[in-house]
All heavy atoms as TSV, in Angstrom:
chain	resi	resn	atom	element	x	y	z
A	1	MET	N	N	-24.263	61.388	176.598
A	1	MET	CA	C	-25.022	61.656	175.417
A	1	MET	C	C	-26.341	62.323	175.834
A	1	MET	O	O	-27.119	61.767	176.596
A	1	MET	CB	C	-25.289	60.341	174.693
A	1	MET	CG	C	-26.125	60.493	173.487
A	1	MET	SD	S	-26.066	58.904	172.663
A	1	MET	CE	C	-27.321	59.121	171.543
A	2	THR	N	N	-26.580	63.493	175.338
A	2	THR	CA	C	-27.806	64.211	175.649
A	2	THR	C	C	-28.671	64.265	174.409
A	2	THR	O	O	-28.197	64.488	173.303
A	2	THR	CB	C	-27.512	65.648	176.116
A	2	THR	OG1	O	-26.794	66.317	175.109
A	2	THR	CG2	C	-26.721	65.645	177.401
A	3	THR	N	N	-29.936	64.000	174.621
A	3	THR	CA	C	-30.877	64.029	173.513
A	3	THR	C	C	-31.716	65.288	173.637
A	3	THR	O	O	-32.297	65.559	174.675
A	3	THR	CB	C	-31.802	62.804	173.557
A	3	THR	OG1	O	-31.001	61.643	173.591
A	3	THR	CG2	C	-32.707	62.777	172.356
A	4	SER	N	N	-31.774	66.024	172.582
A	4	SER	CA	C	-32.558	67.249	172.571
A	4	SER	C	C	-33.980	66.910	172.137
A	4	SER	O	O	-34.204	66.294	171.103
A	4	SER	CB	C	-31.934	68.246	171.601
A	4	SER	OG	O	-32.768	69.359	171.456
A	5	ILE	N	N	-34.949	67.329	172.961
A	5	ILE	CA	C	-36.345	67.095	172.630
A	5	ILE	C	C	-36.847	68.317	171.859
A	5	ILE	O	O	-36.757	69.438	172.346
A	5	ILE	CB	C	-37.188	66.871	173.893
A	5	ILE	CG1	C	-36.665	65.645	174.657
A	5	ILE	CG2	C	-38.663	66.726	173.560
A	5	ILE	CD1	C	-37.322	65.439	175.988
A	6	PRO	N	N	-37.359	68.089	170.669
A	6	PRO	CA	C	-37.820	69.254	169.894
A	6	PRO	C	C	-39.072	69.865	170.527
A	6	PRO	O	O	-39.915	69.180	171.090
A	6	PRO	CB	C	-38.135	68.674	168.520
A	6	PRO	CG	C	-38.367	67.224	168.757
A	6	PRO	CD	C	-37.520	66.845	169.932
A	7	SER	N	N	-39.147	71.148	170.452
A	7	SER	CA	C	-40.303	71.865	170.983
A	7	SER	C	C	-41.380	71.923	169.916
A	7	SER	O	O	-41.173	72.439	168.833
A	7	SER	CB	C	-39.898	73.270	171.405
A	7	SER	OG	O	-41.024	73.983	171.809
A	8	ASN	N	N	-42.528	71.347	170.217
A	8	ASN	CA	C	-43.642	71.347	169.267
A	8	ASN	C	C	-44.598	72.522	169.503
A	8	ASN	O	O	-45.614	72.632	168.842
A	8	ASN	CB	C	-44.426	70.040	169.373
A	8	ASN	CG	C	-43.625	68.875	168.865
A	8	ASN	OD1	O	-42.725	69.061	168.044
A	8	ASN	ND2	N	-43.915	67.691	169.365
A	9	ILE	N	N	-44.269	73.356	170.470
A	9	ILE	CA	C	-45.137	74.481	170.779
A	9	ILE	C	C	-44.654	75.691	169.992
A	9	ILE	O	O	-43.540	76.155	170.149
A	9	ILE	CB	C	-45.124	74.792	172.286
A	9	ILE	CG1	C	-45.615	73.583	173.087
A	9	ILE	CG2	C	-45.962	76.019	172.593
A	9	ILE	CD1	C	-45.512	73.772	174.574
A	10	SER	N	N	-45.519	76.162	169.139
A	10	SER	CA	C	-45.173	77.364	168.393
A	10	SER	C	C	-45.519	78.589	169.219
A	10	SER	O	O	-46.203	78.510	170.237
A	10	SER	CB	C	-45.901	77.397	167.049
A	10	SER	OG	O	-47.288	77.528	167.271
A	11	ARG	N	N	-45.081	79.724	168.792
A	11	ARG	CA	C	-45.318	80.967	169.525
A	11	ARG	C	C	-46.815	81.289	169.606
A	11	ARG	O	O	-47.269	81.846	170.585
A	11	ARG	CB	C	-44.570	82.104	168.846
A	11	ARG	CG	C	-44.661	83.400	169.573
A	11	ARG	CD	C	-43.285	84.020	169.681
A	11	ARG	NE	N	-43.356	85.311	170.342
A	11	ARG	CZ	C	-43.082	85.500	171.607
A	11	ARG	NH1	N	-42.705	84.492	172.353
A	11	ARG	NH2	N	-43.147	86.696	172.136
A	12	SER	N	N	-47.587	80.932	168.618
A	12	SER	CA	C	-49.013	81.229	168.624
A	12	SER	C	C	-49.795	80.320	169.585
A	12	SER	O	O	-50.926	80.624	169.926
A	12	SER	CB	C	-49.594	81.107	167.216
A	12	SER	OG	O	-49.484	79.776	166.776
A	13	ASP	N	N	-49.223	79.207	170.027
A	13	ASP	CA	C	-49.909	78.299	170.939
A	13	ASP	C	C	-49.776	78.722	172.401
A	13	ASP	O	O	-50.493	78.215	173.251
A	13	ASP	CB	C	-49.383	76.872	170.790
A	13	ASP	CG	C	-49.820	76.247	169.473
A	13	ASP	OD1	O	-50.799	76.745	168.890
A	13	ASP	OD2	O	-49.172	75.281	169.039
A	14	THR	N	N	-48.871	79.650	172.690
A	14	THR	CA	C	-48.719	80.093	174.068
A	14	THR	C	C	-49.845	81.067	174.401
A	14	THR	O	O	-50.292	81.828	173.549
A	14	THR	CB	C	-47.357	80.783	174.281
A	14	THR	OG1	O	-47.258	81.881	173.379
A	14	THR	CG2	C	-46.214	79.823	174.046
A	15	PRO	N	N	-50.344	81.018	175.637
A	15	PRO	CA	C	-51.451	81.921	175.994
A	15	PRO	C	C	-51.001	83.385	175.940
A	15	PRO	O	O	-49.863	83.711	176.230
A	15	PRO	CB	C	-51.822	81.503	177.409
A	15	PRO	CG	C	-50.699	80.684	177.916
A	15	PRO	CD	C	-49.953	80.156	176.733
A	16	GLY	N	N	-51.925	84.235	175.595
A	16	GLY	CA	C	-51.632	85.647	175.480
A	16	GLY	C	C	-51.571	86.339	176.830
A	16	GLY	O	O	-51.740	85.721	177.878
A	17	PHE	N	N	-51.329	87.635	176.767
A	17	PHE	CA	C	-51.183	88.434	177.988
A	17	PHE	C	C	-52.439	88.361	178.848
A	17	PHE	O	O	-52.369	88.119	180.045
A	17	PHE	CB	C	-50.867	89.881	177.602
A	17	PHE	CG	C	-50.711	90.795	178.774
A	17	PHE	CD1	C	-49.536	90.796	179.505
A	17	PHE	CD2	C	-51.731	91.643	179.158
A	17	PHE	CE1	C	-49.384	91.630	180.601
A	17	PHE	CE2	C	-51.591	92.483	180.238
A	17	PHE	CZ	C	-50.414	92.474	180.965
A	18	LEU	N	N	-53.607	88.559	178.237
A	18	LEU	CA	C	-54.857	88.540	179.006
A	18	LEU	C	C	-55.291	87.130	179.374
A	18	LEU	O	O	-55.989	86.933	180.370
A	18	LEU	CB	C	-55.962	89.250	178.236
A	18	LEU	CG	C	-55.779	90.762	178.089
A	18	LEU	CD1	C	-56.872	91.345	177.204
A	18	LEU	CD2	C	-55.783	91.435	179.441
A	19	ALA	N	N	-54.911	86.154	178.597
A	19	ALA	CA	C	-55.268	84.768	178.928
A	19	ALA	C	C	-54.512	84.292	180.164
A	19	ALA	O	O	-55.008	83.459	180.923
A	19	ALA	CB	C	-54.970	83.856	177.751
A	20	ARG	N	N	-53.330	84.839	180.377
A	20	ARG	CA	C	-52.552	84.470	181.560
A	20	ARG	C	C	-52.972	85.254	182.792
A	20	ARG	O	O	-52.602	84.900	183.907
A	20	ARG	CB	C	-51.062	84.693	181.303
A	20	ARG	CG	C	-50.464	83.667	180.359
A	20	ARG	CD	C	-49.000	83.927	180.139
A	20	ARG	NE	N	-48.903	85.050	179.190
A	20	ARG	CZ	C	-47.904	85.919	179.152
A	20	ARG	NH1	N	-46.911	85.812	179.997
A	20	ARG	NH2	N	-47.884	86.887	178.275
A	21	ARG	N	N	-53.749	86.318	182.594
A	21	ARG	CA	C	-54.180	87.162	183.711
A	21	ARG	C	C	-55.692	87.397	183.634
A	21	ARG	O	O	-56.141	88.493	183.316
A	21	ARG	CB	C	-53.446	88.501	183.644
A	21	ARG	CG	C	-51.953	88.360	183.832
A	21	ARG	CD	C	-51.250	89.653	183.474
A	21	ARG	NE	N	-49.827	89.546	183.654
A	21	ARG	CZ	C	-48.997	89.082	182.737
A	21	ARG	NH1	N	-49.446	88.689	181.574
A	21	ARG	NH2	N	-47.704	89.023	182.969
A	22	PRO	N	N	-56.494	86.387	183.954
A	22	PRO	CA	C	-57.957	86.546	183.828
A	22	PRO	C	C	-58.542	87.571	184.792
A	22	PRO	O	O	-59.612	88.114	184.546
A	22	PRO	CB	C	-58.503	85.149	184.102
A	22	PRO	CG	C	-57.426	84.457	184.860
A	22	PRO	CD	C	-56.128	85.053	184.396
A	23	TRP	N	N	-57.869	87.888	185.880
A	23	TRP	CA	C	-58.373	88.883	186.821
A	23	TRP	C	C	-58.443	90.262	186.170
A	23	TRP	O	O	-59.223	91.112	186.611
A	23	TRP	CB	C	-57.531	88.915	188.085
A	23	TRP	CG	C	-56.083	89.247	187.851
A	23	TRP	CD1	C	-55.081	88.363	187.600
A	23	TRP	CD2	C	-55.496	90.543	187.821
A	23	TRP	NE1	N	-53.911	89.034	187.413
A	23	TRP	CE2	C	-54.134	90.367	187.545
A	23	TRP	CE3	C	-55.988	91.825	187.995
A	23	TRP	CZ2	C	-53.257	91.446	187.447
A	23	TRP	CZ3	C	-55.112	92.897	187.891
A	23	TRP	CH2	C	-53.768	92.701	187.621
A	24	LEU	N	N	-57.660	90.505	185.120
A	24	LEU	CA	C	-57.732	91.786	184.429
A	24	LEU	C	C	-59.085	91.974	183.743
A	24	LEU	O	O	-59.574	93.100	183.622
A	24	LEU	CB	C	-56.605	91.915	183.403
A	24	LEU	CG	C	-55.213	92.186	183.976
A	24	LEU	CD1	C	-54.173	92.186	182.873
A	24	LEU	CD2	C	-55.188	93.495	184.732
A	25	TRP	N	N	-59.696	90.875	183.295
A	25	TRP	CA	C	-61.035	90.964	182.702
A	25	TRP	C	C	-62.046	91.426	183.747
A	25	TRP	O	O	-62.963	92.198	183.445
A	25	TRP	CB	C	-61.463	89.619	182.118
A	25	TRP	CG	C	-60.734	89.256	180.870
A	25	TRP	CD1	C	-59.785	88.287	180.720
A	25	TRP	CD2	C	-60.881	89.866	179.580
A	25	TRP	NE1	N	-59.352	88.259	179.428
A	25	TRP	CE2	C	-59.995	89.211	178.698
A	25	TRP	CE3	C	-61.678	90.901	179.092
A	25	TRP	CZ2	C	-59.892	89.566	177.357
A	25	TRP	CZ3	C	-61.573	91.257	177.754
A	25	TRP	CH2	C	-60.687	90.588	176.904
A	26	VAL	N	N	-61.907	90.950	184.978
A	26	VAL	CA	C	-62.811	91.347	186.050
A	26	VAL	C	C	-62.641	92.836	186.356
A	26	VAL	O	O	-63.622	93.571	186.488
A	26	VAL	CB	C	-62.568	90.493	187.319
A	26	VAL	CG1	C	-63.420	90.968	188.479
A	26	VAL	CG2	C	-62.804	89.023	187.017
A	27	VAL	N	N	-61.400	93.286	186.442
A	27	VAL	CA	C	-61.137	94.703	186.685
A	27	VAL	C	C	-61.699	95.540	185.540
A	27	VAL	O	O	-62.349	96.570	185.775
A	27	VAL	CB	C	-59.619	94.950	186.855
A	27	VAL	CG1	C	-59.304	96.435	186.910
A	27	VAL	CG2	C	-59.111	94.247	188.103
A	28	PHE	N	N	-61.489	95.112	184.323
A	28	PHE	CA	C	-62.004	95.824	183.157
A	28	PHE	C	C	-63.535	95.901	183.193
A	28	PHE	O	O	-64.118	96.954	182.918
A	28	PHE	CB	C	-61.522	95.136	181.874
A	28	PHE	CG	C	-62.079	95.751	180.621
A	28	PHE	CD1	C	-61.659	96.990	180.190
A	28	PHE	CD2	C	-63.033	95.078	179.874
A	28	PHE	CE1	C	-62.175	97.559	179.037
A	28	PHE	CE2	C	-63.569	95.633	178.726
A	28	PHE	CZ	C	-63.133	96.883	178.305
A	29	ALA	N	N	-64.177	94.805	183.560
A	29	ALA	CA	C	-65.645	94.787	183.632
A	29	ALA	C	C	-66.152	95.772	184.688
A	29	ALA	O	O	-67.136	96.482	184.452
A	29	ALA	CB	C	-66.131	93.371	183.940
A	30	PHE	N	N	-65.496	95.847	185.848
A	30	PHE	CA	C	-65.908	96.799	186.874
A	30	PHE	C	C	-65.683	98.238	186.430
A	30	PHE	O	O	-66.498	99.116	186.721
A	30	PHE	CB	C	-65.185	96.526	188.194
A	30	PHE	CG	C	-65.864	95.490	189.040
A	30	PHE	CD1	C	-65.319	94.227	189.175
A	30	PHE	CD2	C	-67.052	95.775	189.691
A	30	PHE	CE1	C	-65.939	93.267	189.946
A	30	PHE	CE2	C	-67.683	94.810	190.473
A	30	PHE	CZ	C	-67.131	93.561	190.597
A	31	VAL	N	N	-64.606	98.500	185.729
A	31	VAL	CA	C	-64.353	99.850	185.217
A	31	VAL	C	C	-65.442	100.250	184.228
A	31	VAL	O	O	-65.966	101.370	184.275
A	31	VAL	CB	C	-62.950	99.939	184.586
A	31	VAL	CG1	C	-62.774	101.228	183.805
A	31	VAL	CG2	C	-61.884	99.815	185.654
A	32	VAL	N	N	-65.816	99.336	183.352
A	32	VAL	CA	C	-66.891	99.627	182.390
A	32	VAL	C	C	-68.207	99.856	183.125
A	32	VAL	O	O	-68.957	100.794	182.805
A	32	VAL	CB	C	-67.020	98.475	181.362
A	32	VAL	CG1	C	-68.270	98.622	180.533
A	32	VAL	CG2	C	-65.787	98.421	180.478
A	33	LEU	N	N	-68.502	99.038	184.131
A	33	LEU	CA	C	-69.744	99.174	184.889
A	33	LEU	C	C	-69.804	100.509	185.637
A	33	LEU	O	O	-70.816	101.210	185.593
A	33	LEU	CB	C	-69.878	98.011	185.879
A	33	LEU	CG	C	-71.157	97.949	186.701
A	33	LEU	CD1	C	-72.356	97.700	185.808
A	33	LEU	CD2	C	-71.041	96.863	187.745
A	34	ILE	N	N	-68.725	100.878	186.306
A	34	ILE	CA	C	-68.687	102.141	187.041
A	34	ILE	C	C	-68.780	103.323	186.078
A	34	ILE	O	O	-69.459	104.314	186.367
A	34	ILE	CB	C	-67.410	102.211	187.906
A	34	ILE	CG1	C	-67.513	101.195	189.059
A	34	ILE	CG2	C	-67.181	103.617	188.447
A	34	ILE	CD1	C	-66.242	100.996	189.828
A	35	SER	N	N	-68.154	103.219	184.915
A	35	SER	CA	C	-68.241	104.288	183.915
A	35	SER	C	C	-69.675	104.447	183.413
A	35	SER	O	O	-70.162	105.573	183.254
A	35	SER	CB	C	-67.310	103.996	182.741
A	35	SER	OG	O	-65.982	103.905	183.165
A	36	ALA	N	N	-70.348	103.350	183.165
A	36	ALA	CA	C	-71.727	103.413	182.687
A	36	ALA	C	C	-72.639	104.039	183.747
A	36	ALA	O	O	-73.469	104.892	183.423
A	36	ALA	CB	C	-72.214	102.013	182.314
A	37	TRP	N	N	-72.496	103.630	185.002
A	37	TRP	CA	C	-73.310	104.205	186.070
A	37	TRP	C	C	-73.016	105.695	186.226
A	37	TRP	O	O	-73.939	106.501	186.419
A	37	TRP	CB	C	-73.049	103.488	187.399
A	37	TRP	CG	C	-73.868	102.250	187.551
A	37	TRP	CD1	C	-73.454	100.965	187.371
A	37	TRP	CD2	C	-75.259	102.177	187.882
A	37	TRP	NE1	N	-74.500	100.109	187.577
A	37	TRP	CE2	C	-75.622	100.821	187.900
A	37	TRP	CE3	C	-76.224	103.120	188.175
A	37	TRP	CZ2	C	-76.907	100.391	188.192
A	37	TRP	CZ3	C	-77.510	102.701	188.471
A	37	TRP	CH2	C	-77.839	101.340	188.476
A	38	SER	N	N	-71.754	106.076	186.170
A	38	SER	CA	C	-71.394	107.486	186.307
A	38	SER	C	C	-72.008	108.315	185.183
A	38	SER	O	O	-72.514	109.420	185.419
A	38	SER	CB	C	-69.868	107.650	186.296
A	38	SER	OG	O	-69.299	106.966	187.375
A	39	THR	N	N	-71.978	107.796	183.982
A	39	THR	CA	C	-72.575	108.501	182.843
A	39	THR	C	C	-74.081	108.656	183.028
A	39	THR	O	O	-74.636	109.739	182.796
A	39	THR	CB	C	-72.276	107.735	181.538
A	39	THR	OG1	O	-70.860	107.611	181.387
A	39	THR	CG2	C	-72.847	108.459	180.335
A	40	LEU	N	N	-74.747	107.603	183.458
A	40	LEU	CA	C	-76.193	107.677	183.683
A	40	LEU	C	C	-76.547	108.682	184.782
A	40	LEU	O	O	-77.499	109.457	184.639
A	40	LEU	CB	C	-76.747	106.303	184.039
A	40	LEU	CG	C	-76.827	105.301	182.881
A	40	LEU	CD1	C	-77.247	103.941	183.402
A	40	LEU	CD2	C	-77.799	105.782	181.834
A	41	PHE	N	N	-75.796	108.694	185.874
A	41	PHE	CA	C	-76.054	109.655	186.947
A	41	PHE	C	C	-75.791	111.080	186.484
A	41	PHE	O	O	-76.528	112.004	186.839
A	41	PHE	CB	C	-75.223	109.340	188.186
A	41	PHE	CG	C	-75.752	108.175	188.988
A	41	PHE	CD1	C	-74.900	107.186	189.434
A	41	PHE	CD2	C	-77.098	108.053	189.286
A	41	PHE	CE1	C	-75.375	106.110	190.164
A	41	PHE	CE2	C	-77.596	106.991	190.021
A	41	PHE	CZ	C	-76.726	106.018	190.461
A	42	TYR	N	N	-74.747	111.289	185.705
A	42	TYR	CA	C	-74.441	112.621	185.180
A	42	TYR	C	C	-75.587	113.126	184.305
A	42	TYR	O	O	-76.036	114.258	184.444
A	42	TYR	CB	C	-73.130	112.576	184.390
A	42	TYR	CG	C	-72.784	113.901	183.755
A	42	TYR	CD1	C	-72.171	114.904	184.500
A	42	TYR	CD2	C	-73.080	114.160	182.423
A	42	TYR	CE1	C	-71.859	116.122	183.929
A	42	TYR	CE2	C	-72.777	115.373	181.848
A	42	TYR	CZ	C	-72.159	116.356	182.604
A	42	TYR	OH	O	-71.864	117.564	182.040
A	43	ILE	N	N	-76.061	112.276	183.412
A	43	ILE	CA	C	-77.169	112.663	182.524
A	43	ILE	C	C	-78.429	112.936	183.335
A	43	ILE	O	O	-79.140	113.916	183.092
A	43	ILE	CB	C	-77.405	111.571	181.464
A	43	ILE	CG1	C	-76.225	111.519	180.500
A	43	ILE	CG2	C	-78.702	111.805	180.707
A	43	ILE	CD1	C	-76.247	110.328	179.560
A	44	ALA	N	N	-78.712	112.093	184.325
A	44	ALA	CA	C	-79.921	112.261	185.135
A	44	ALA	C	C	-79.867	113.541	185.967
A	44	ALA	O	O	-80.876	114.247	186.094
A	44	ALA	CB	C	-80.108	111.056	186.044
A	45	LEU	N	N	-78.706	113.862	186.519
A	45	LEU	CA	C	-78.603	115.061	187.350
A	45	LEU	C	C	-78.690	116.340	186.526
A	45	LEU	O	O	-79.175	117.362	187.010
A	45	LEU	CB	C	-77.292	115.036	188.140
A	45	LEU	CG	C	-77.253	114.035	189.290
A	45	LEU	CD1	C	-75.864	113.986	189.915
A	45	LEU	CD2	C	-78.281	114.396	190.345
A	46	HIS	N	N	-78.224	116.295	185.295
A	46	HIS	CA	C	-78.242	117.492	184.455
A	46	HIS	C	C	-79.506	117.613	183.613
A	46	HIS	O	O	-79.665	118.592	182.882
A	46	HIS	CB	C	-76.996	117.523	183.565
A	46	HIS	CG	C	-75.763	117.887	184.329
A	46	HIS	ND1	N	-75.060	116.963	185.070
A	46	HIS	CD2	C	-75.131	119.069	184.503
A	46	HIS	CE1	C	-74.038	117.558	185.640
A	46	HIS	NE2	N	-74.053	118.837	185.315
A	47	ASN	N	N	-80.402	116.674	183.702
A	47	ASN	CA	C	-81.662	116.715	182.952
A	47	ASN	C	C	-82.840	116.384	183.860
A	47	ASN	O	O	-83.703	115.585	183.502
A	47	ASN	CB	C	-81.609	115.724	181.777
A	47	ASN	CG	C	-80.600	116.125	180.747
A	47	ASN	OD1	O	-80.702	117.175	180.136
A	47	ASN	ND2	N	-79.598	115.283	180.568
A	48	GLN	N	N	-82.871	117.043	185.003
A	48	GLN	CA	C	-83.959	116.803	185.949
A	48	GLN	C	C	-85.242	117.451	185.432
A	48	GLN	O	O	-85.192	118.485	184.762
A	48	GLN	CB	C	-83.603	117.374	187.306
A	48	GLN	CG	C	-82.476	116.632	187.996
A	48	GLN	CD	C	-82.222	117.177	189.390
A	48	GLN	OE1	O	-82.929	118.037	189.869
A	48	GLN	NE2	N	-81.202	116.646	190.040
A	49	PRO	N	N	-86.377	116.861	185.762
A	49	PRO	CA	C	-87.648	117.477	185.354
A	49	PRO	C	C	-87.877	118.782	186.118
A	49	PRO	O	O	-87.325	119.007	187.192
A	49	PRO	CB	C	-88.692	116.426	185.713
A	49	PRO	CG	C	-88.050	115.570	186.731
A	49	PRO	CD	C	-86.582	115.606	186.462
A	50	GLU	N	N	-88.708	119.619	185.542
A	50	GLU	CA	C	-89.017	120.898	186.162
A	50	GLU	C	C	-89.830	120.680	187.428
A	50	GLU	O	O	-90.675	119.787	187.502
A	50	GLU	CB	C	-89.822	121.743	185.176
A	50	GLU	CG	C	-90.077	123.153	185.634
A	50	GLU	CD	C	-90.798	123.971	184.587
A	50	GLU	OE1	O	-90.744	123.603	183.403
A	50	GLU	OE2	O	-91.428	124.968	184.977
A	51	VAL	N	N	-89.572	121.506	188.424
A	51	VAL	CA	C	-90.283	121.407	189.696
A	51	VAL	C	C	-91.683	121.994	189.510
A	51	VAL	O	O	-91.834	123.119	189.038
A	51	VAL	CB	C	-89.529	122.153	190.808
A	51	VAL	CG1	C	-90.312	122.108	192.117
A	51	VAL	CG2	C	-88.152	121.549	190.986
A	52	VAL	N	N	-92.689	121.222	189.878
A	52	VAL	CA	C	-94.079	121.661	189.766
A	52	VAL	C	C	-94.617	121.849	191.180
A	52	VAL	O	O	-94.642	120.890	191.971
A	52	VAL	CB	C	-94.926	120.628	189.000
A	52	VAL	CG1	C	-96.374	121.062	188.939
A	52	VAL	CG2	C	-94.350	120.378	187.633
A	53	PRO	N	N	-95.069	123.071	191.496
A	53	PRO	CA	C	-95.616	123.279	192.848
A	53	PRO	C	C	-96.942	122.539	193.009
A	53	PRO	O	O	-97.751	122.485	192.093
A	53	PRO	CB	C	-95.808	124.787	192.953
A	53	PRO	CG	C	-95.844	125.275	191.538
A	53	PRO	CD	C	-95.059	124.294	190.716
A	54	LEU	N	N	-97.144	121.960	194.158
A	54	LEU	CA	C	-98.359	121.215	194.443
A	54	LEU	C	C	-99.335	122.083	195.238
A	54	LEU	O	O	-98.950	122.857	196.110
A	54	LEU	CB	C	-98.048	119.951	195.239
A	54	LEU	CG	C	-97.126	118.942	194.560
A	54	LEU	CD1	C	-96.810	117.794	195.511
A	54	LEU	CD2	C	-97.751	118.431	193.300
A	55	LYS	N	N	-100.574	121.980	194.900
A	55	LYS	CA	C	-101.606	122.724	195.604
A	55	LYS	C	C	-102.109	121.860	196.757
A	55	LYS	O	O	-102.533	120.726	196.560
A	55	LYS	CB	C	-102.759	123.035	194.646
A	55	LYS	CG	C	-103.860	123.847	195.257
A	55	LYS	CD	C	-104.912	124.181	194.222
A	55	LYS	CE	C	-106.036	124.953	194.857
A	55	LYS	NZ	N	-107.105	125.227	193.897
A	56	HIS	N	N	-102.017	122.415	197.980
A	56	HIS	CA	C	-102.450	121.681	199.156
A	56	HIS	C	C	-103.943	121.873	199.341
A	56	HIS	O	O	-104.442	122.989	199.363
A	56	HIS	CB	C	-101.692	122.144	200.395
A	56	HIS	CG	C	-100.229	121.875	200.317
A	56	HIS	ND1	N	-99.704	120.612	200.482
A	56	HIS	CD2	C	-99.170	122.678	200.054
A	56	HIS	CE1	C	-98.390	120.645	200.345
A	56	HIS	NE2	N	-98.031	121.903	200.083
A	57	LEU	N	N	-104.662	120.791	199.445
A	57	LEU	CA	C	-106.098	120.845	199.642
A	57	LEU	C	C	-106.428	120.785	201.126
A	57	LEU	O	O	-105.799	120.049	201.893
A	57	LEU	CB	C	-106.778	119.676	198.910
A	57	LEU	CG	C	-106.578	119.623	197.405
A	57	LEU	CD1	C	-107.225	118.357	196.858
A	57	LEU	CD2	C	-107.189	120.852	196.745
A	58	ILE	N	N	-107.427	121.581	201.508
A	58	ILE	CA	C	-107.868	121.554	202.910
A	58	ILE	C	C	-108.888	120.421	203.033
A	58	ILE	O	O	-109.870	120.362	202.268
A	58	ILE	CB	C	-108.509	122.912	203.300
A	58	ILE	CG1	C	-107.485	124.024	203.112
A	58	ILE	CG2	C	-109.052	122.870	204.719
A	58	ILE	CD1	C	-108.039	125.417	203.302
A	59	PRO	N	N	-108.674	119.490	203.962
A	59	PRO	CA	C	-109.621	118.382	204.097
A	59	PRO	C	C	-110.972	118.894	204.592
A	59	PRO	O	O	-111.045	119.833	205.402
A	59	PRO	CB	C	-108.974	117.462	205.115
A	59	PRO	CG	C	-107.977	118.284	205.847
A	59	PRO	CD	C	-107.580	119.406	204.912
A	60	PRO	N	N	-112.077	118.310	204.086
A	60	PRO	CA	C	-113.406	118.753	204.544
A	60	PRO	C	C	-113.628	118.426	206.029
A	60	PRO	O	O	-113.211	117.395	206.507
A	60	PRO	CB	C	-114.378	117.969	203.658
A	60	PRO	CG	C	-113.589	116.846	203.114
A	60	PRO	CD	C	-112.152	117.235	203.143
A	61	SER	N	N	-114.300	119.352	206.733
A	61	SER	CA	C	-114.522	119.112	208.160
A	61	SER	C	C	-115.928	118.654	208.450
A	61	SER	O	O	-116.838	118.670	207.744
A	61	SER	CB	C	-114.248	120.346	209.000
A	61	SER	OG	O	-114.463	121.553	208.388
């Protein structure tokens, strides 16, 4: 005689794809961080201030 135990776990109670793989959040965070830094460097390199020549002063003797 076998007794069947009813399953009380519904489909919504099982962890999702990302909940079962927390390392993906870390990878996602690094991708966002690298993208943000790349964007900032791109903007900074393409919007550099104008070069101003400096006048060299002769020290008094």
